[in-house]
N, C-alpha and C positions, 0 to 999 in steps of 0.2 A: 519457669516464668522469670525468675531473677536473672537468668543468663540473657534474656531478651534486652536488658538494659545495662549489662556489664560492658563498660567502655573499653575494657582491655581486650575483648574479642575483636579481631580485625573487622569482621562484617558489621559489628555493632558500632565500632568507632566511625566507620564510614557513614552508617545510617544516622548516627547522632550528629555528625558533621553536616549532613544534608538537611536534617531537621533544623539545626541551628541556623544555617544559611537561609532556609525558607522563612524562618521566623524573622530574620533580619530584613529579608526582602519585603515581607509584609509590613514591618515597622516603617520602612522607607516609602512604601506605596500602599497605605492602608485602605483606601477606598476602593480602587479598581484593580489593584495588583499590577504585575509587570506584563501581563498578557501570557497567552499560552504558546506562543511561537518563540523558539530560541531560548528556552530557559537555561540551557547550558552556557550561553554567553553571560547571562546574569550570574550564574553560579560561579563563573570565573572571577567575577568582581567580588562576590560575597564569601568565597571560601577562604580559609586561613592558608598561609603559605605552606604549611606542612600537610594539608589535605591533598592527597595525591590524585585521586580519581575524579574525573569530570563526568557528571551525569546530566541527562536531559529531563530527569524527574527526581522527586525528592523522597521516594520510598515511604510515603505516607500520604494518603488521600487528603487528609485535613490540612497538613502543612502545605501541600501542593495547591489545594483550593485557595487557601489564604494568600499564598505568594502569587499565584497566577491570576486569580479572579478578585482578590481583595475582599473586604468585608461584605460588600453588596453581593458579590457572586457566592461567597461562602454562605451567607444567610439565605440566599435564594435556593441554593442546593440543599441546605439543611431543611428548609421548609418543604422542598420537594420530597426529600427522603422521609420526613415525618408524615406527610400526606400519603405517601405510598404505603407506609407501615399501617397507618390508620385505615386506609381504604381496604387493604388486603385483610386486615383483622376483622373489619366489618363484614366483608364477604364471607370469611370463615364463620363468624357468629350467625350470620343470616342463612347460611346454607347447610345447617346441621342435618336437615332432612334429605339432602342430596349428597350422598357419600362421596362420589367422585369429586364434585366441586369443593366440598369441605376439605377433603384430603389434599387436593391440588393446591388450594389456597393456603393451607397450613404449610405445605412444602415450599410454596413460593415465598411465604413470610419467613420461614426458617432460612431459605437460601439468601433472601435479600439481607436479612440481619447478619448472616455469616459473612457476606461480602463486605458489609460495613465494618465488621470487626476485623476481617482480614486486611482491610484498608489501613489499619494502624501501622502496618509494616510494608505496604506495597501500594502503588498507584494503579489499582485494578480498574477504576472507572475510565482510565485513559487507554486501556487495552481494548481494542475494538471488538475482539471476540467475546470477552467477558461482558462488556457493556451490551452487546447485542443479545446475549443470553439473558442478562438481567432484565432488560426491557421487554424481551419476548415473553419471559416467564411472568412478569408482572402484568403485561398486556393481555396474555391469555387468561390469566385469573380474572381480570376485569371483564373480558369478552364473555367468558363462561357465565359470569354472574349476570351480565346484561341479557344474555340469551335465556337464562333461567327465568329472570324477571319477566321477559316478554312472553314466555310460555305460560307462566302463572297468570298473567293478565288475560290471556286468551281463554283460559279455563274458567 
């Protein structure tokens, strides 16, 4: 875990430089960010002269959200993520009698939380394949719950 933040490792040096630049972008554009298109052009402005690599993302979901979407976008996504976690947890708690739905919702919850944690060192929500899987998994959990509730009402 300590090697993750060791600034002497080349990959960490670059990652920390990206995070620093993202933070500086956020400080200069705190409300709505710089937008999500052409972040590499902004990075050129905010990188230090000895930072060599140019990136179109900041290798951290949260710095990326702050820099591109600003405080409003960051809070909106944070709210969305919290609501998703609460909703899936409620589905899990309410579906204890239905083993498949309980198991699926618990797996969906674990997957979603692990993606949020993995986002500390990668911008995985901007990867369309990952985002599609995340929202499909969450959506299926909700759909299964709705279907179960409809069946219970019919009985």
